[in-house]
N, C-alpha and C positions, 0 to 999 in steps of 0.2 A: 504494500500500500504506500502511496506517495506520502512524504512527510508533510505536505501542504494540505492534506485532507482536513476539512473543517469538522471539529467535534460538535455533534448535535447536543449531547449531554453526557455528564459523568455520573455514574451510579453504581449499581451492583447487580450481579446475578445472585439469586437467593434460592437455595433448596435445603430443606431441613433447617439446621441451625447454621449452615455455612453461607457466608457472603463472600463473593468474589468481586473486588472493585474493578470496574471496566469503563471504557469510554465507547460511545456509540458513534459510528461513522456511516455515511451513505456509501452503499456498495455499487450504486449505479449513477450514471450521469445522463441528463437529457441531451439527446443529439438531434432532435427534430428541428427543422427549419422554422424560424419564427418570423412570419410576415406581419410587420407592424402596419397599422392603418395610418396614412398620412393625408393631409389636405394638399391636393396637387397644386393649389393656388399659392400656398405659402410654405409648404413642406413642414407644417406643424403636426405633431402627433395628434391623432384623433382618439378620444377616450369614449367610455360608455356612460350614457346618461341614465338617471333614474326616471323612467317613463311610466306613467299610468297607462296600462294597456288598453283601458276602455276609452279614456278621453284623449290619449296621446300627449298629455301635458307632462312637463317635468315637475317632479315634486321634491321637496327638501327632505333631508335625512330625518329631521325630528317628526315628520309625518309618516314615517315608515314603521310598521310593526311586523312581528313575525307570527305566522299562523301555520297550523297543521290542518290539512284538509281531511275530514273524516267521512264526508260523502260529497257528491257532486255539488259544487257551489257553496258548501258550508265549511266553515273553519273554526278551530279553537285557537284563540289568540293567546300567546304566551309572552310574558314580560321578559326583559333582559335578565332581571334578578331571578326569575323562575328557571330560566335556561341555565344561568350561571350556577345555581344551586345543584343542578343535576350533573354538572361536570364531575368526572371521577377525580379522586385525590391524586395529585402527581407526587409519587413517592420516589421517583428516580430508581425504581427497583424492577428488575425482570424476575417476577415471582413464578418459579417453576411449580406447576401443580401436579404433573405426572410425567412419566417417561413411557413412550410408546415405541413400537417397532418402527424402524427407519422407513419401511416401505408401506406403512399403514395409512399415511396421509396422501390422498390422491393429488396429483400435481395441480388440478384445477383450483385447489384451495390456496395455493401459493400466490402471494400478491406482490410484496416488495421486500427485497433483501437489504440487510444492513450488516456491516462488519462490527465485530466486538473485539477490542484489544484490551489486554490487562493493564491496570494502573498500579503504581507503587510496588508493594510487595505481593501483588496478586498473581504474579506470573506462574508460580508453582501450582497454586490451586486451579488456575485457568488450565494449565497443561494437564493436570490430574483429571479434571472434568472432561476435557477433550478426548483424552486417551481412554477414559472409562466408557464414554459414549461409543467410540470406535469398537472397543472390546465387546461391549454388550449388544452392538447393532441397534442401538436405540437413540431417539432424539427426545429433547425435552419439549413439553407443551406448557407455555407460560402466558401470563397476562402482563402487559406493559402499557403505560400511558405515555403517549408522544403528542405534544402540543395540545393538551387538554382532551385528547380522544383516546379511549381505551381500545386496545387491540389484543386479539388472540395471536400468538406467535409460536413458531417452532424454532428451537435452539438446535442448530445442526452443526456437527463437526465437519470441516471441509479443509483438507490439507493441513496446514499449520495453524489454522484459525477456527474460530467459532462464528457462525453466521446466524443472525437473528432474522428469520424470514416471517414477515407479517402474514397472517392467514385471513382469508375471508370467513365471515361467520356462516354457520350452516344455512341460515335463512337467506343468504345472498346467492346461493347456488340454485339455479333453476333445475327442475326435474326434467329428465329426458323420456319420461314414460309415454308421452303422447307424440313422439317423433317418428313412430313407425319404423324403429330400427330392427334389423334382422336378428334372429335368435343367436345366442352365443354358441360356440362350438365349431369344430372343423367340418361338420356336416350341414351347417346352416345354409339354407337356400340351395340345397342340392350340390354343394361343392364336391367335385370328384377328387380322388386321390392324386390323379395326374395333374389336375389344375393346382392343387395345393403344392405339389412337388415343384412345379414350374414357378409358382409365385415365390416360394422359399428360395429357390435357386437365383431368381432375379434379385431378390433382396440381398442375398449373400454376395452376388457379383457387384452390387452397388455399395456394399458396406465399406466403411472407413472409420478413421478416428475423428472425434469431434474437434474441430479447429475453428473457433469463431472468426478468426482473421480471414478465412476463405470467403466469408459472406459480407456483402457490402450493400448499402442503401444506394441504389443506382440513381434514383430521383434526386436525392440529396447531393450526390457527387456532380450530377449534371448542372443543378442549380448553382452550386458553389463555383463550378468552372465558369458558368455564365457570369456570375458576380465578379470573379477575378478578371475576366475578359473586359468587363465594363470599367473596372477600376483602372486597368492598364490603359484603357482608351479615354480615361478621365471623364467618363459618363456617370458622375456622381452628384449628389445633392447634400447640402449641409442641413442636418437636423439636430435640434437640441434634445438629447435623451432625458427621460425622467428617471432619476435615481431612486433606488429602493434601499431601505434600511433593514439590516438583519437583526433579529431579536436575540438578545443575550440569553443564554441558557444557564439555569442554576446548576450548581454542583452539589454533590453529596459527600459527606465525610464518612467513608466506609472502612471498617477495620477488617483485615485479613484474618479469618478464623478457621484455619485448616484443622486445628485440633478439635473442632466441634463435629468433625465427621463421625467419630465414634459415638458421641452423645446423640447425634442425629439418628444413627442406626438404632441405638437403644430406645430412643423415643419412638421411632417408627415401629419397632417390634412391640413396644409396650402398648401401642394403640391398635394392635391387631393386624398390622400390615396393610398392604394396598388392597383396595376392593376389586382392582382389576378393571374398573370401568375405563373405557376409552382405549383399551389395548386391543391389538389385532395380531395377525399372523406375524411370527418372528421374521426378521430379515437382516441383511448385512448392510451397514452403512459404507458407502464408497467414499474414498478419499478424494473427492472432487466436489467443487461447488456446483 
């Protein structure tokens, strides 16, 4: 990871009585082209107005309230104080609730990855958790609050690091029951043994190692080349950009508590052990992100 990566926040991974001080970093970067709106007469940036959709008139911020539609055309209005009171408490903690088989979470639930790096004296416990997850073939399921929003997340060992991958909630995944999909199994839709053999052979012939550098956004490359051509031809316009401010993130003072592993095990055994909820078939965790 580049040393210039911006820290989102500093906190801890918590499981049992063990706390591992960590810093959270973004693992991805936006690479989409951003087409700004400009007034062609003056080349000034064009923003978005608050418009009443019925009257078409602009309205001021103090006349805007927030509502939740509960049926067509009817809303429940909530005040800013009511909404603020419902925000989850930001504890700067990745609270692991259970460990599940590494292959038990379908990829469709994965939403956004973050890197976790140890802080201070947390390196040993960080490495211990990473290697224990590799050895058991399991990943952690945790809750974490990022920017006032609570997320479900998977703590996944990947190479030398731990990745915190935010998960979609169960009610955010649509069912595919009504899509008319063919039955599962090699004999679905009358697939013959010869057809299956040929399909498998074709896949094997096209198989290779995953290399993300082999794939490029061709549209983006063409647009950037066009932009460069116009720059070299001095076909540019002066625009005054609008600067944005980054919010400072609070930090947490977390103590490295490796010695509490034993007490955590004793506490867990004393509570009767895990209920097994949320676990699925066992599987191996691969050392790749």
